[in-house]
One Martini backbone bead per residue (centre of mass of N, CA, C, O) as a GRO file, in nm:
protein
  401
    1ASP     BB    1  16.207  -3.910  10.056
    2HIS     BB    2  15.973  -3.686  10.154
    3PHE     BB    3  15.941  -3.703  10.474
    4LYS     BB    4  15.786  -3.446  10.554
    5ASP     BB    5  15.521  -3.523  10.417
    6VAL     BB    6  15.458  -3.755  10.605
    7ASN     BB    7  15.450  -3.598  10.871
    8ASP     BB    8  15.236  -3.382  10.785
    9SER     BB    9  15.004  -3.597  10.687
   10MET     BB   10  15.047  -3.862  10.908
   11GLY     BB   11  15.256  -3.822  11.119
   12HIS     BB   12  15.504  -3.909  11.354
   13ASN     BB   13  15.441  -4.204  11.400
   14VAL     BB   14  15.479  -4.291  11.110
   15GLY     BB   15  15.760  -4.173  11.061
   16ASP     BB   16  15.906  -4.335  11.287
   17ALA     BB   17  15.841  -4.616  11.174
   18ILE     BB   18  15.990  -4.580  10.906
   19LEU     BB   19  16.270  -4.522  11.023
   20ARG     BB   20  16.301  -4.797  11.162
   21GLY     BB   21  16.275  -4.959  10.901
   22VAL     BB   22  16.519  -4.841  10.756
   23GLY     BB   23  16.734  -4.917  10.964
   24LYS     BB   24  16.697  -5.223  10.941
   25ARG     BB   25  16.762  -5.250  10.639
   26LEU     BB   26  17.045  -5.133  10.651
   27ARG     BB   27  17.167  -5.335  10.852
   28THR     BB   28  17.108  -5.587  10.673
   29ALA     BB   29  17.255  -5.486  10.398
   30MET     BB   30  17.508  -5.446  10.554
   31PRO     BB   31  17.804  -5.499  10.638
   32LYS     BB   32  17.978  -5.561  10.931
   33SER     BB   33  18.194  -5.322  10.868
   34ALA     BB   34  17.964  -5.135  10.902
   35THR     BB   35  17.826  -4.809  10.984
   36VAL     BB   36  17.509  -4.719  11.125
   37ALA     BB   37  17.353  -4.384  11.115
   38ARG     BB   38  17.165  -4.135  11.260
   39VAL     BB   39  17.201  -3.770  11.169
   40ASP     BB   40  16.896  -3.706  11.103
   41ALA     BB   41  16.572  -3.701  11.056
   42ASP     BB   42  16.625  -3.825  10.727
   43GLU     BB   43  16.930  -3.928  10.797
   44PHE     BB   44  17.193  -4.143  10.691
   45ALA     BB   45  17.501  -4.311  10.785
   46ILE     BB   46  17.773  -4.478  10.608
   47THR     BB   47  18.053  -4.655  10.713
   48MET     BB   48  18.366  -4.754  10.580
   49PRO     BB   49  18.635  -4.891  10.528
   50LEU     BB   50  18.942  -4.773  10.416
   51THR     BB   51  18.954  -4.999  10.175
   52THR     BB   52  18.737  -4.854  10.025
   53ASP     BB   53  18.632  -4.801   9.718
   54ILE     BB   54  18.437  -4.650   9.484
   55ASN     BB   55  18.309  -4.910   9.376
   56SER     BB   56  18.216  -5.022   9.647
   57ALA     BB   57  18.048  -4.776   9.726
   58ARG     BB   58  17.852  -4.800   9.490
   59ASP     BB   59  17.741  -5.076   9.572
   60VAL     BB   60  17.626  -4.984   9.842
   61ALA     BB   61  17.431  -4.775   9.731
   62GLU     BB   62  17.261  -4.980   9.575
   63LYS     BB   63  17.171  -5.141   9.823
   64ILE     BB   64  17.015  -4.911   9.952
   65ILE     BB   65  16.809  -4.858   9.736
   66ASN     BB   66  16.699  -5.155   9.718
   67ALA     BB   67  16.614  -5.194  10.018
   68ILE     BB   68  16.398  -4.959  10.027
   69ARG     BB   69  16.237  -5.042   9.747
   70ALA     BB   70  16.153  -5.344   9.764
   71GLU     BB   71  15.917  -5.262   9.977
   72PRO     BB   72  15.672  -5.172  10.148
   73PHE     BB   73  15.571  -5.002  10.426
   74ARG     BB   74  15.408  -5.119  10.722
   75VAL     BB   75  15.163  -4.894  10.876
   76PHE     BB   76  14.881  -4.922  11.025
   77ASN     BB   77  14.762  -5.081  10.763
   78GLU     BB   78  14.970  -4.926  10.580
   79GLN     BB   79  15.124  -4.831  10.274
   80PHE     BB   80  15.477  -4.732  10.200
   81GLN     BB   81  15.655  -4.586   9.947
   82VAL     BB   82  16.005  -4.580   9.949
   83ARG     BB   83  16.269  -4.346   9.896
   84ALA     BB   84  16.622  -4.279   9.799
   85SER     BB   85  16.906  -4.079   9.855
   86VAL     BB   86  17.263  -4.073   9.747
   87GLY     BB   87  17.578  -3.989   9.896
   88VAL     BB   88  17.931  -3.986   9.790
   89SER     BB   89  18.239  -4.025   9.981
   90THR     BB   90  18.606  -4.011  10.003
   91PHE     BB   91  18.904  -4.131  10.141
   92PRO     BB   92  19.102  -3.856  10.041
   93ASP     BB   93  18.962  -3.725   9.788
   94ASP     BB   94  18.705  -3.570   9.966
   95GLY     BB   95  18.892  -3.570  10.233
   96MET     BB   96  19.101  -3.534  10.544
   97ASP     BB   97  18.834  -3.550  10.721
   98PRO     BB   98  18.539  -3.640  10.851
   99ASP     BB   99  18.383  -3.373  10.811
  100GLN     BB  100  18.444  -3.341  10.507
  101VAL     BB  101  18.331  -3.609  10.408
  102LEU     BB  102  18.041  -3.563  10.514
  103LYS     BB  103  17.985  -3.297  10.372
  104ASN     BB  104  18.023  -3.410  10.076
  105ALA     BB  105  17.800  -3.621  10.097
  106ASP     BB  106  17.577  -3.406  10.138
  107ILE     BB  107  17.617  -3.260   9.869
  108ALA     BB  108  17.555  -3.509   9.695
  109LEU     BB  109  17.273  -3.555   9.806
  110ASN     BB  110  17.151  -3.287   9.709
  111ARG     BB  111  17.195  -3.344   9.412
  112ALA     BB  112  17.014  -3.595   9.398
  113LYS     BB  113  16.755  -3.439   9.470
  114GLU     BB  114  16.762  -3.232   9.236
  115GLU     BB  115  16.769  -3.489   9.010
  116GLY     BB  116  16.490  -3.660   9.136
  117ARG     BB  117  16.577  -3.876   9.300
  118ASP     BB  118  16.632  -4.196   9.347
  119THR     BB  119  16.962  -4.162   9.375
  120ILE     BB  120  17.314  -4.129   9.276
  121LYS     BB  121  17.598  -3.940   9.416
  122GLU     BB  122  17.914  -3.824   9.347
  123TYR     BB  123  18.153  -3.637   9.442
  124SER     BB  124  18.221  -3.292   9.337
  125GLU     BB  125  18.373  -2.989   9.308
  126ASP     BB  126  18.141  -2.859   9.143
  127PHE     BB  127  17.927  -2.857   9.375
  128ASP     BB  128  18.032  -2.614   9.540
  129ASN     BB  129  17.938  -2.389   9.350
  130ALA     BB  130  17.638  -2.458   9.363
  131VAL     BB  131  17.609  -2.413   9.666
  132GLN     BB  132  17.690  -2.115   9.674
  133GLN     BB  133  17.469  -2.019   9.479
  134ARG     BB  134  17.228  -2.113   9.653
  135PHE     BB  135  17.292  -1.945   9.905
  136GLN     BB  136  17.276  -1.674   9.760
  137MET     BB  137  16.986  -1.704   9.658
  138LEU     BB  138  16.863  -1.726   9.940
  139ARG     BB  139  16.951  -1.452  10.047
  140ASP     BB  140  16.814  -1.287   9.819
  141LEU     BB  141  16.525  -1.389   9.870
  142ARG     BB  142  16.493  -1.279  10.152
  143THR     BB  143  16.534  -0.987  10.067
  144ALA     BB  144  16.295  -0.975   9.866
  145MET     BB  145  16.074  -1.011  10.078
  146GLU     BB  146  16.152  -0.755  10.253
  147ALA     BB  147  16.171  -0.550   9.977
  148ASN     BB  148  15.940  -0.598   9.764
  149GLN     BB  149  16.037  -0.770   9.487
  150LEU     BB  150  15.775  -0.912   9.474
  151SER     BB  151  15.537  -1.026   9.220
  152LEU     BB  152  15.244  -1.011   9.009
  153HIS     BB  153  15.132  -1.186   8.731
  154TYR     BB  154  14.878  -1.194   8.459
  155GLN     BB  155  14.706  -1.457   8.288
  156PRO     BB  156  14.477  -1.499   8.071
  157GLN     BB  157  14.150  -1.654   8.063
  158LEU     BB  158  13.952  -1.827   7.813
  159ASP     BB  159  13.673  -1.868   7.638
  160LEU     BB  160  13.672  -2.031   7.342
  161LYS     BB  161  13.381  -1.971   7.228
  162THR     BB  162  13.341  -1.652   7.322
  163GLY     BB  163  13.623  -1.489   7.418
  164LYS     BB  164  13.611  -1.457   7.715
  165VAL     BB  165  13.716  -1.340   8.010
  166ILE     BB  166  13.738  -1.555   8.318
  167GLY     BB  167  14.052  -1.514   8.397
  168ALA     BB  168  14.353  -1.588   8.602
  169GLU     BB  169  14.697  -1.635   8.638
  170ALA     BB  170  14.917  -1.642   8.899
  171LEU     BB  171  15.257  -1.503   8.873
  172LEU     BB  172  15.572  -1.512   8.977
  173ARG     BB  173  15.792  -1.227   9.050
  174TRP     BB  174  16.151  -1.115   9.022
  175PHE     BB  175  16.296  -0.803   9.093
  176LYS     BB  176  16.645  -0.731   9.063
  177PRO     BB  177  16.837  -0.501   9.175
  178ASP     BB  178  17.079  -0.273   9.022
  179ASN     BB  179  17.354  -0.079   8.858
  180SER     BB  180  17.231  -0.070   8.601
  181LYS     BB  181  17.068   0.086   8.350
  182GLU     BB  182  16.792  -0.081   8.418
  183GLY     BB  183  16.799  -0.149   8.748
  184GLY     BB  184  16.761  -0.451   8.649
  185ALA     BB  185  16.615  -0.792   8.688
  186PHE     BB  186  16.467  -1.081   8.609
  187VAL     BB  187  16.415  -1.375   8.773
  188PRO     BB  188  16.392  -1.681   8.696
  189PRO     BB  189  16.185  -1.917   8.824
  190PHE     BB  190  16.379  -2.172   8.774
  191GLU     BB  191  16.590  -2.053   8.986
  192PHE     BB  192  16.408  -1.986   9.265
  193ILE     BB  193  16.196  -2.204   9.327
  194PRO     BB  194  16.375  -2.446   9.416
  195VAL     BB  195  16.495  -2.289   9.658
  196ALA     BB  196  16.226  -2.241   9.802
  197GLU     BB  197  16.156  -2.544   9.834
  198GLN     BB  198  16.417  -2.642   9.990
  199SER     BB  199  16.388  -2.413  10.232
  200GLY     BB  200  16.058  -2.333  10.277
  201LEU     BB  201  15.975  -2.051  10.143
  202ILE     BB  202  15.723  -2.141   9.978
  203VAL     BB  203  15.510  -2.096  10.194
  204PRO     BB  204  15.510  -1.785  10.242
  205ILE     BB  205  15.498  -1.719   9.944
  206GLY     BB  206  15.231  -1.867   9.880
  207GLU     BB  207  15.059  -1.700  10.077
  208TRP     BB  208  15.112  -1.427   9.944
  209VAL     BB  209  14.998  -1.497   9.670
  210MET     BB  210  14.709  -1.563   9.750
  211ARG     BB  211  14.641  -1.292   9.887
  212THR     BB  212  14.710  -1.102   9.650
  213ALA     BB  213  14.526  -1.231   9.434
  214CYS     BB  214  14.258  -1.190   9.587
  215GLU     BB  215  14.273  -0.883   9.604
  216ALA     BB  216  14.277  -0.834   9.299
  217ALA     BB  217  14.004  -0.971   9.227
  218VAL     BB  218  13.829  -0.791   9.400
  219ALA     BB  219  13.901  -0.526   9.258
  220TRP     BB  220  13.803  -0.596   8.976
  221ASN     BB  221  13.507  -0.679   9.041
  222LYS     BB  222  13.421  -0.412   9.180
  223LYS     BB  223  13.520  -0.182   8.983
  224HIS     BB  224  13.432  -0.347   8.687
  225GLY     BB  225  13.214  -0.587   8.708
  226TYR     BB  226  13.333  -0.852   8.742
  227ASP     BB  227  13.372  -1.241   8.721
  228LEU     BB  228  13.660  -1.341   8.822
  229ARG     BB  229  13.906  -1.572   8.832
  230ILE     BB  230  14.168  -1.708   9.043
  231ALA     BB  231  14.478  -1.865   8.981
  232VAL     BB  232  14.663  -2.083   9.207
  233ASN     BB  233  14.956  -2.207   9.306
  234VAL     BB  234  15.032  -2.520   9.472
  235SER     BB  235  15.248  -2.655   9.666
  236ALA     BB  236  15.360  -2.931   9.819
  237ALA     BB  237  15.404  -2.798  10.095
  238GLN     BB  238  15.127  -2.670  10.121
  239PHE     BB  239  14.939  -2.923  10.068
  240SER     BB  240  15.066  -3.095  10.319
  241ARG     BB  241  14.942  -2.917  10.511
  242SER     BB  242  14.711  -2.911  10.774
  243ASP     BB  243  14.636  -2.579  10.725
  244ILE     BB  244  14.526  -2.520  10.433
  245CYS     BB  245  14.220  -2.478  10.480
  246GLY     BB  246  14.241  -2.254  10.690
  247PHE     BB  247  14.389  -2.051  10.509
  248VAL     BB  248  14.176  -2.022  10.293
  249ARG     BB  249  13.949  -1.919  10.472
  250LYS     BB  250  14.101  -1.672  10.577
  251THR     BB  251  14.156  -1.534  10.306
  252LEU     BB  252  13.863  -1.503  10.213
  253ALA     BB  253  13.769  -1.336  10.458
  254GLU     BB  254  13.983  -1.098  10.439
  255THR     BB  255  13.924  -1.028  10.117
  256GLY     BB  256  13.621  -1.117  10.000
  257LEU     BB  257  13.631  -1.366   9.834
  258ARG     BB  258  13.481  -1.578   9.651
  259PRO     BB  259  13.527  -1.908   9.634
  260SER     BB  260  13.451  -1.939   9.317
  261ASN     BB  261  13.706  -1.725   9.245
  262LEU     BB  262  13.890  -1.971   9.339
  263GLU     BB  263  14.182  -2.137   9.214
  264LEU     BB  264  14.351  -2.448   9.262
  265GLU     BB  265  14.677  -2.548   9.164
  266VAL     BB  266  14.777  -2.892   9.116
  267THR     BB  267  14.988  -3.124   9.063
  268GLU     BB  268  14.993  -3.449   8.978
  269SER     BB  269  15.227  -3.545   9.168
  270VAL     BB  270  15.101  -3.435   9.431
  271PHE     BB  271  14.841  -3.598   9.431
  272MET     BB  272  15.009  -3.890   9.424
  273ALA     BB  273  15.184  -3.895   9.689
  274ASP     BB  274  14.901  -3.888   9.880
  275ILE     BB  275  14.597  -4.009   9.861
  276HIS     BB  276  14.463  -3.973  10.133
  277HIS     BB  277  14.530  -3.669  10.166
  278THR     BB  278  14.414  -3.567   9.903
  279ILE     BB  279  14.116  -3.643   9.936
  280GLN     BB  280  14.067  -3.494  10.203
  281THR     BB  281  14.154  -3.210  10.113
  282LEU     BB  282  13.966  -3.178   9.867
  283LYS     BB  283  13.701  -3.203  10.022
  284GLU     BB  284  13.745  -2.952  10.199
  285LEU     BB  285  13.782  -2.747   9.968
  286HIS     BB  286  13.513  -2.807   9.828
  287ALA     BB  287  13.337  -2.717  10.074
  288ILE     BB  288  13.422  -2.416  10.054
  289GLY     BB  289  13.411  -2.354   9.706
  290VAL     BB  290  13.651  -2.407   9.554
  291GLU     BB  291  13.849  -2.449   9.290
  292LEU     BB  292  13.989  -2.741   9.107
  293ALA     BB  293  14.320  -2.825   8.969
  294ILE     BB  294  14.509  -3.003   8.732
  295ASP     BB  295  14.829  -2.959   8.667
  296ASP     BB  296  15.000  -3.075   8.405
  297PHE     BB  297  14.842  -3.271   8.244
  298GLY     BB  298  15.023  -3.575   8.139
  299THR     BB  299  15.316  -3.575   8.312
  300GLY     BB  300  15.232  -3.800   8.494
  301TYR     BB  301  15.073  -4.075   8.720
  302SER     BB  302  14.777  -4.110   8.699
  303SER     BB  303  14.502  -4.263   8.828
  304LEU     BB  304  14.190  -4.314   8.709
  305SER     BB  305  14.061  -4.421   8.968
  306TYR     BB  306  14.135  -4.164   9.135
  307LEU     BB  307  14.017  -3.939   8.961
  308ARG     BB  308  13.718  -4.002   9.045
  309GLN     BB  309  13.773  -3.912   9.361
  310PHE     BB  310  13.830  -3.629   9.272
  311PRO     BB  311  13.706  -3.300   9.359
  312ILE     BB  312  13.714  -3.167   9.060
  313ASP     BB  313  13.699  -2.912   8.779
  314ARG     BB  314  14.000  -2.932   8.634
  315LEU     BB  315  14.195  -2.962   8.341
  316LYS     BB  316  14.549  -2.909   8.259
  317ILE     BB  317  14.718  -2.875   7.979
  318ASP     BB  318  15.018  -2.913   7.890
  319GLN     BB  319  15.216  -2.715   7.683
  320SER     BB  320  15.379  -2.937   7.534
  321PHE     BB  321  15.132  -3.051   7.373
  322ILE     BB  322  15.049  -2.789   7.225
  323ARG     BB  323  15.316  -2.706   7.088
  324ASN     BB  324  15.325  -3.011   6.925
  325ALA     BB  325  15.043  -3.089   6.792
  326LEU     BB  326  15.097  -3.009   6.481
  327ASN     BB  327  15.376  -3.220   6.460
  328ASN     BB  328  15.259  -3.435   6.681
  329HIS     BB  329  15.069  -3.706   6.710
  330ASP     BB  330  15.096  -3.778   7.013
  331ASP     BB  331  15.028  -3.499   7.134
  332ALA     BB  332  14.751  -3.473   7.002
  333ALA     BB  333  14.633  -3.731   7.130
  334ILE     BB  334  14.662  -3.641   7.423
  335ALA     BB  335  14.496  -3.383   7.413
  336ARG     BB  336  14.237  -3.519   7.310
  337THR     BB  337  14.204  -3.718   7.550
  338ILE     BB  338  14.182  -3.513   7.780
  339VAL     BB  339  13.925  -3.382   7.685
  340ARG     BB  340  13.748  -3.641   7.688
  341LEU     BB  341  13.798  -3.718   7.979
  342GLY     BB  342  13.692  -3.466   8.116
  343HIS     BB  343  13.401  -3.478   7.995
  344SER     BB  344  13.333  -3.767   8.110
  345LEU     BB  345  13.378  -3.622   8.416
  346ASN     BB  346  13.265  -3.325   8.417
  347LEU     BB  347  13.505  -3.148   8.306
  348LYS     BB  348  13.711  -2.901   8.261
  349VAL     BB  349  13.923  -2.769   7.990
  350ILE     BB  350  14.261  -2.644   7.987
  351ALA     BB  351  14.491  -2.462   7.779
  352GLU     BB  352  14.832  -2.422   7.760
  353GLY     BB  353  15.034  -2.259   7.522
  354VAL     BB  354  14.882  -2.061   7.332
  355GLU     BB  355  15.028  -1.910   7.024
  356THR     BB  356  14.829  -1.979   6.783
  357LYS     BB  357  14.585  -2.012   6.551
  358GLU     BB  358  14.629  -2.321   6.518
  359HIS     BB  359  14.594  -2.400   6.809
  360GLU     BB  360  14.305  -2.291   6.836
  361LYS     BB  361  14.176  -2.463   6.616
  362PHE     BB  362  14.237  -2.738   6.738
  363LEU     BB  363  14.076  -2.685   7.009
  364LEU     BB  364  13.804  -2.633   6.879
  365GLU     BB  365  13.774  -2.911   6.741
  366GLU     BB  366  13.811  -3.057   7.041
  367GLU     BB  367  13.642  -2.891   7.260
  368CYS     BB  368  13.776  -2.695   7.425
  369ASP     BB  369  13.710  -2.460   7.679
  370GLU     BB  370  14.002  -2.338   7.756
  371VAL     BB  371  14.253  -2.059   7.752
  372GLN     BB  372  14.616  -1.998   7.735
  373GLY     BB  373  14.846  -1.740   7.606
  374TYR     BB  374  15.032  -1.558   7.372
  375ARG     BB  375  14.797  -1.503   7.175
  376TYR     BB  376  14.672  -1.305   7.397
  377SER     BB  377  14.884  -1.311   7.658
  378ARG     BB  378  15.103  -1.214   7.862
  379PRO     BB  379  15.220  -1.179   8.145
  380CYS     BB  380  15.089  -0.916   8.366
  381PRO     BB  381  15.025  -0.656   8.517
  382ASP     BB  382  14.752  -0.544   8.666
  383ALA     BB  383  14.687  -0.297   8.481
  384ASP     BB  384  14.720  -0.454   8.210
  385PHE     BB  385  14.501  -0.658   8.257
  386VAL     BB  386  14.261  -0.464   8.270
  387LYS     BB  387  14.303  -0.356   7.982
  388PHE     BB  388  14.262  -0.621   7.839
  389VAL     BB  389  13.974  -0.683   7.930
  390SER     BB  390  13.835  -0.416   7.832
  391GLY     BB  391  13.944  -0.456   7.521
  392TYR     BB  392  13.841  -0.781   7.466
  393ASN     BB  393  13.575  -0.862   7.563
  394GLY     BB  394  13.401  -1.051   7.315
  395LYS     BB  395  13.625  -1.005   7.079
  396LEU     BB  396  13.669  -1.224   6.835
  397SER     BB  397  13.817  -1.038   6.612
  398SER     BB  398  14.092  -0.975   6.752
  399PHE     BB  399  14.207  -1.282   6.628
  400ASP     BB  400  14.107  -1.376   6.355
  401ARG     BB  401  13.891  -1.630   6.319
   0.00000   0.00000   0.00000
């Protein structure tokens, strides 16, 4: 799982050493009757005798998972915890020839990856429909990129104490034209973002988002005299690339945006995927002068000892905690703790998903610094965002505090 991230961040020498280690563990864990082969960059296939039934195959899959996760791989005096996903198919139930059986095992493998990785999936005919839908979505997404169907909407971020708009988060939108009366419809991000991530399209899309968002922020600040920051989400694939810092420098130079007006949001899980790479990359980005935020904080598994080493500026409380804070003691306690943790580390804390006056009151009492959510504005096109800022800035009474 996530082998490309290892190659991108640590180099092919480390990746090759891990692959050799995985191969040795598989050979040791498998019975003599099995054949173990490497069939792709990060994929191995294990064939079992014809007499193997699905229950036995499932047991073999469990052995694979356990053998790989048993202990970290040690490479060049560093330890790497590796996980694997496994897809299973059998003859003749899942195919009448070797090619079909292998293809269906691969389909099951992809389903295992989609459902969180480090797991086992047995092939089902239902998976074929999902594969076809994914391929169609991928084709449509490529067309959308070429036909300028992608756009950005901006959700305002406010200083909770003063009520002033201090920035916006750039959010990707895809309007897909059709022959309906409405002329088309927006494709939900949760449908196309995973496809973009799995296909690698998330990298060029992410670069377009950053460049477009920076251009928009420059236009707002120059034309209207604002000093707004723009927050851009950075995917795992982008963050793991060795040229991420170079791309940020280039984008700032070409658009003219001041580094301090750009904030990069990276999720907690991405930060923790490779600590060495994370710390080095964050230090380089910090030196450029951009602001850095941990997105969806509280939903992952951050080590507080590492948190002190990250040169970040902001913690972003996941909206699930804010949405339930008024009715769920645990969620309120988590939100409260994140605010106090952030302040103890001299970080700003922003809460997303603020929808009601009661949410706002709770966050004011807990001394949260910044907010965004439907209480103030839904994500909106560029022109509507400018109207919102000009009509709202500093007007605390606008939302009847």
